[in-house]
Residue frames as qw, qx, qy, qz and C-alpha x, y, z in Angstrom:
[[0.910, 0.378, 0.028, 0.170, 89.88, 180.45, -51.86],
 [0.320, 0.790, -0.349, 0.389, 92.80, 182.89, -51.52],
 [0.509, -0.644, 0.473, -0.321, 93.31, 181.87, -47.86],
 [0.957, -0.048, 0.284, -0.016, 93.54, 178.22, -48.81],
 [0.739, 0.589, -0.111, 0.307, 96.09, 178.90, -51.55],
 [0.001, 0.807, -0.418, 0.416, 98.19, 180.95, -49.12],
 [0.739, -0.458, 0.436, -0.234, 98.04, 178.17, -46.50],
 [0.958, 0.205, 0.160, 0.121, 99.07, 175.53, -49.05],
 [0.518, 0.740, -0.225, 0.365, 101.95, 177.77, -50.22],
 [0.175, -0.739, 0.497, -0.420, 103.30, 178.24, -46.67],
 [0.948, -0.250, 0.085, -0.179, 102.93, 174.58, -45.71],
 [0.863, 0.270, -0.240, 0.352, 106.37, 173.45, -47.05],
 [0.166, 0.624, -0.381, 0.662, 108.11, 176.27, -45.13],
 [0.638, -0.516, 0.250, -0.513, 106.24, 175.35, -41.98],
 [0.996, -0.063, -0.062, -0.013, 107.14, 171.66, -42.33],
 [0.653, 0.438, -0.345, 0.512, 110.86, 172.48, -42.80],
 [0.133, -0.624, 0.368, -0.676, 110.79, 174.66, -39.69],
 [0.818, -0.388, 0.163, -0.392, 109.12, 171.94, -37.62],
 [0.961, 0.130, -0.197, 0.145, 111.64, 169.31, -38.71],
 [0.359, 0.589, -0.448, 0.569, 114.59, 171.33, -37.50],
 [0.684, -0.477, -0.485, 0.262, 115.57, 170.29, -34.00],
 [0.175, -0.960, 0.093, -0.198, 116.19, 173.12, -31.57],
 [0.429, 0.527, -0.614, 0.402, 119.82, 173.38, -30.43],
 [0.769, -0.447, -0.442, 0.114, 120.44, 171.37, -27.28],
 [0.226, -0.921, 0.218, -0.231, 121.67, 173.44, -24.32],
 [0.596, 0.373, -0.612, 0.362, 125.22, 172.72, -23.22],
 [0.022, -0.189, 0.668, -0.719, 124.41, 173.63, -19.64],
 [0.385, -0.451, -0.783, -0.188, 121.60, 171.76, -17.98],
 [0.277, -0.572, 0.136, -0.760, 119.49, 173.97, -15.74],
 [0.023, 0.044, -0.867, 0.497, 119.00, 172.96, -12.14],
 [0.168, -0.554, -0.808, -0.109, 115.55, 171.85, -11.06],
 [0.136, -0.690, -0.168, -0.691, 113.25, 174.74, -10.31],
 [0.318, -0.120, -0.653, 0.677, 113.63, 176.15, -6.83],
 [0.258, -0.290, -0.118, -0.914, 110.56, 178.30, -7.21],
 [0.069, -0.379, -0.849, 0.363, 108.23, 177.90, -4.28],
 [0.006, 0.283, 0.390, 0.876, 105.53, 179.76, -6.10],
 [0.440, -0.543, -0.435, -0.568, 102.33, 179.53, -4.08],
 [0.030, -0.051, 0.706, -0.706, 101.34, 180.45, -0.58],
 [0.105, 0.509, 0.834, -0.187, 97.81, 180.15, 0.72],
 [0.111, 0.787, 0.326, -0.512, 97.10, 183.76, -0.15],
 [0.421, 0.858, -0.127, -0.266, 99.16, 184.84, -3.13],
 [0.889, 0.338, -0.065, 0.302, 101.99, 184.00, -5.46],
 [0.385, -0.854, 0.287, 0.201, 105.49, 184.60, -4.09],
 [0.802, 0.509, -0.179, 0.258, 108.65, 184.59, -6.18],
 [0.630, -0.729, 0.153, 0.219, 111.55, 184.19, -3.76],
 [0.796, 0.083, 0.264, 0.539, 114.20, 183.49, -6.40],
 [0.361, 0.686, 0.177, 0.607, 114.07, 186.94, -7.98],
 [0.337, -0.905, 0.009, -0.260, 114.39, 188.59, -4.56],
 [0.864, -0.272, -0.026, 0.423, 117.80, 187.06, -3.79],
 [0.138, -0.902, 0.191, 0.362, 120.49, 189.73, -3.30],
 [0.660, 0.704, -0.259, -0.034, 122.90, 190.13, -6.23],
 [0.073, 0.680, -0.702, 0.197, 125.95, 189.29, -4.11],
 [0.730, -0.206, 0.581, -0.295, 124.49, 185.95, -3.01],
 [0.008, 0.294, -0.884, -0.363, 125.83, 182.87, -4.82],
 [0.768, 0.242, 0.331, -0.492, 123.28, 180.92, -6.80],
 [0.331, -0.117, 0.861, 0.368, 123.93, 177.74, -8.78],
 [0.535, 0.450, -0.015, -0.715, 122.11, 178.08, -12.09],
 [0.879, 0.364, -0.193, -0.239, 123.21, 175.03, -14.04],
 [0.600, -0.484, 0.624, 0.130, 125.64, 172.19, -14.37],
 [0.685, 0.511, -0.462, -0.237, 127.55, 170.22, -16.98],
 [0.966, -0.089, -0.211, 0.121, 129.48, 166.98, -16.72],
 [0.679, 0.201, -0.254, 0.659, 132.64, 169.02, -16.02],
 [0.198, 0.039, -0.302, 0.932, 131.51, 172.02, -13.98],
 [0.050, -0.685, -0.666, 0.289, 128.83, 174.44, -12.83],
 [0.104, 0.573, 0.200, 0.788, 127.31, 177.79, -13.68],
 [0.389, -0.562, -0.534, 0.497, 127.24, 179.99, -10.58],
 [0.022, -0.802, -0.197, 0.564, 125.75, 183.49, -10.62],
 [0.539, 0.819, 0.012, -0.197, 126.15, 183.68, -14.39],
 [0.095, 0.742, -0.655, -0.107, 129.77, 182.45, -14.50],
 [0.955, 0.127, -0.250, -0.092, 130.83, 179.02, -15.82],
 [0.322, -0.685, 0.642, -0.120, 133.29, 177.15, -13.56],
 [0.797, 0.252, -0.540, -0.094, 135.12, 173.95, -14.47],
 [0.430, 0.199, -0.777, 0.415, 136.02, 171.28, -11.93],
 [0.483, -0.513, -0.677, 0.214, 135.10, 170.80, -8.30],
 [0.060, -0.634, 0.041, -0.770, 133.88, 173.69, -6.16],
 [0.409, -0.357, -0.677, 0.497, 133.80, 174.43, -2.45],
 [0.153, -0.643, -0.198, -0.724, 131.26, 177.01, -1.25],
 [0.370, -0.349, -0.637, 0.579, 131.22, 178.40, 2.25],
 [0.080, 0.679, 0.334, -0.648, 128.41, 180.88, 2.76],
 [0.525, 0.827, 0.133, -0.151, 128.80, 183.22, -0.20],
 [0.101, -0.729, 0.611, 0.292, 132.47, 182.41, -0.87],
 [0.934, 0.336, 0.055, -0.104, 133.24, 180.19, -3.86],
 [0.272, -0.683, 0.643, 0.213, 136.56, 178.35, -4.14],
 [0.728, 0.381, -0.539, -0.186, 138.05, 176.06, -6.76],
 [0.728, -0.447, 0.459, -0.244, 138.57, 172.71, -5.03],
 [0.024, 0.559, -0.801, -0.214, 141.15, 169.98, -5.71],
 [0.504, 0.000, 0.857, -0.105, 139.36, 166.60, -5.39],
 [0.363, 0.249, -0.560, -0.702, 138.28, 165.07, -8.69],
 [0.639, -0.184, -0.692, -0.282, 136.52, 162.00, -7.25],
 [0.677, -0.645, -0.097, -0.342, 134.96, 161.00, -3.95],
 [0.902, -0.220, -0.184, 0.323, 137.94, 158.95, -2.77],
 [0.486, 0.347, -0.142, 0.789, 140.12, 162.11, -2.98],
 [0.331, -0.735, -0.030, -0.591, 137.97, 163.97, -0.44],
 [0.649, -0.123, -0.591, 0.464, 139.81, 163.87, 2.88],
 [0.395, -0.796, -0.315, 0.333, 139.97, 165.80, 6.12],
 [0.418, -0.327, 0.203, 0.823, 142.88, 167.77, 4.60],
 [0.126, 0.336, 0.558, 0.748, 140.81, 168.76, 1.55],
 [0.311, -0.765, -0.462, -0.324, 138.18, 170.10, 3.97],
 [0.561, -0.226, -0.394, 0.692, 140.70, 171.70, 6.35],
 [0.007, -0.424, -0.105, -0.899, 139.21, 175.16, 5.70],
 [0.587, -0.605, -0.380, -0.381, 136.56, 174.22, 8.26],
 [0.668, -0.288, -0.415, 0.546, 139.25, 174.32, 10.99],
 [0.283, -0.136, -0.113, 0.943, 139.41, 178.11, 10.60],
 [0.167, -0.425, -0.460, -0.761, 136.07, 179.25, 9.15],
 [0.068, -0.388, -0.695, 0.602, 133.80, 181.01, 11.62],
 [0.685, -0.193, 0.527, -0.465, 130.93, 180.69, 12.06],
 [0.200, -0.105, 0.954, 0.198, 130.97, 177.00, 11.28],
 [0.507, -0.027, -0.459, -0.729, 128.24, 176.12, 8.74],
 [0.679, -0.150, 0.493, -0.523, 125.40, 174.11, 10.22],
 [0.885, 0.212, 0.411, -0.059, 125.48, 171.67, 7.29],
 [0.070, -0.503, 0.669, 0.542, 127.95, 170.53, 4.63],
 [0.827, 0.418, 0.212, -0.310, 126.25, 169.36, 1.45],
 [0.350, -0.417, 0.738, 0.399, 128.53, 166.93, -0.35],
 [0.730, 0.530, -0.073, -0.425, 127.86, 166.58, -4.08],
 [0.693, -0.285, 0.643, 0.156, 129.21, 163.14, -5.01],
 [0.016, -0.225, 0.727, 0.648, 128.93, 163.55, -8.79],
 [0.478, -0.058, -0.571, -0.665, 126.30, 161.64, -10.75],
 [0.702, -0.313, -0.627, -0.128, 125.46, 159.10, -8.02],
 [0.537, -0.725, 0.234, -0.361, 124.99, 159.21, -4.26],
 [0.657, 0.300, -0.641, 0.259, 127.95, 157.50, -2.64],
 [0.752, -0.583, -0.266, 0.154, 128.81, 156.20, 0.81],
 [0.065, 0.881, -0.332, 0.332, 131.09, 158.62, 2.63],
 [0.601, 0.204, -0.658, 0.406, 134.20, 157.19, 4.28],
 [0.597, -0.678, -0.427, 0.048, 133.47, 156.79, 8.03],
 [0.569, -0.284, -0.139, 0.759, 136.70, 158.62, 8.95],
 [0.098, 0.265, 0.248, 0.927, 135.70, 161.59, 6.78],
 [0.426, -0.640, -0.497, -0.403, 132.20, 161.54, 8.28],
 [0.636, -0.560, -0.361, 0.390, 133.71, 161.64, 11.82],
 [0.400, -0.055, 0.016, 0.915, 135.94, 164.58, 10.84],
 [0.120, -0.452, -0.372, -0.802, 132.99, 166.56, 9.48],
 [0.568, -0.660, -0.462, -0.165, 130.91, 165.83, 12.58],
 [0.631, -0.362, -0.286, 0.624, 133.85, 166.85, 14.81],
 [0.200, 0.181, 0.097, 0.958, 133.69, 170.34, 13.28],
 [0.211, 0.354, 0.523, -0.746, 130.07, 170.67, 14.42],
 [0.437, 0.263, -0.364, -0.779, 128.55, 170.35, 10.95],
 [0.772, 0.189, 0.557, -0.239, 125.95, 167.88, 9.79],
 [0.097, -0.311, 0.746, 0.580, 126.67, 166.05, 6.54],
 [0.725, 0.458, 0.353, -0.375, 124.30, 165.50, 3.64],
 [0.221, -0.320, 0.753, 0.532, 125.76, 163.44, 0.75],
 [0.649, 0.560, 0.429, -0.286, 123.71, 163.55, -2.46],
 [0.651, 0.381, 0.389, 0.529, 124.33, 163.71, -6.20],
 [0.330, -0.157, 0.022, 0.931, 125.86, 167.02, -7.32],
 [0.112, -0.443, -0.480, -0.749, 122.75, 168.30, -9.11],
 [0.518, -0.690, -0.478, -0.163, 120.62, 167.99, -5.98],
 [0.589, -0.388, -0.255, 0.661, 123.47, 169.26, -3.79],
 [0.193, 0.122, 0.164, 0.960, 123.61, 172.50, -5.80],
 [0.332, -0.552, -0.477, -0.598, 119.83, 172.91, -5.58],
 [0.631, -0.601, -0.458, 0.175, 119.81, 172.25, -1.84],
 [0.471, -0.184, -0.120, 0.854, 122.64, 174.75, -1.35],
 [0.019, -0.358, -0.304, -0.883, 120.59, 177.37, -3.24],
 [0.494, -0.633, -0.492, -0.337, 117.53, 176.82, -1.07],
 [0.658, -0.540, -0.349, 0.392, 119.37, 176.88, 2.26],
 [0.403, -0.051, 0.018, 0.914, 121.53, 179.85, 1.27],
 [0.132, -0.484, -0.399, -0.768, 118.45, 181.71, 0.06],
 [0.575, -0.667, -0.457, -0.124, 116.83, 181.12, 3.46],
 [0.100, -0.849, 0.314, -0.413, 119.81, 182.80, 5.12],
 [0.920, -0.381, 0.084, 0.042, 121.13, 179.59, 6.68],
 [0.097, -0.762, 0.625, 0.142, 124.87, 179.16, 7.21],
 [0.942, 0.186, 0.271, -0.072, 125.63, 176.41, 4.74],
 [0.109, -0.621, 0.666, 0.399, 128.60, 174.93, 2.88],
 [0.908, 0.353, 0.134, -0.184, 128.78, 172.78, -0.25],
 [0.274, -0.512, 0.732, 0.356, 131.59, 170.61, -1.56],
 [0.778, 0.475, 0.213, -0.352, 130.70, 169.65, -5.13],
 [0.431, -0.186, 0.739, 0.484, 132.29, 167.26, -7.59],
 [0.344, 0.258, -0.414, -0.802, 131.24, 167.80, -11.23],
 [0.800, 0.114, 0.259, -0.530, 128.11, 165.90, -12.26],
 [0.751, 0.453, -0.443, -0.184, 130.02, 163.77, -14.78],
 [0.003, 0.441, -0.850, 0.288, 131.99, 162.09, -12.01],
 [0.852, -0.176, -0.311, -0.382, 130.69, 158.57, -11.51],
 [0.871, -0.481, 0.086, -0.040, 131.47, 155.87, -9.00],
 [0.144, -0.751, 0.639, 0.084, 135.12, 155.39, -8.01],
 [0.824, 0.300, -0.459, -0.142, 136.80, 152.48, -9.71]]
């Protein structure tokens, strides 16, 4: 009888707690990169990444969280170097905005272009410029571009990413 009275007494408190919505995160986490299972045992590659290696951890409509630091605006990553980048929409990305690839050595094997919220067609002239540097181009939405960069960088591949914030939508 005592247990029932105690349960009835705590019920209003429990109901109030359940009605409260948890605070919504301001930074959306990237999709899990955890490749957790091999045939023989569980492997956690993410926690074994060196501390000095860049890792995208989340994104907002206006920026990204990289290795625990929040950055606003577009970013250009070459290997483990992170740079603030000028273009604010896809039409502003030109050969000049990617001119760093004229001097960077070794040339990354792939440039992952984060187009914002939607995958966009890349200007043929820009595509030719990127291919002339010896890089392959992968144009995807910025969320998937950041995740792909993490995976390839984690594998030790020479990779670059040019990312517009996720809130950027199609050019008008």
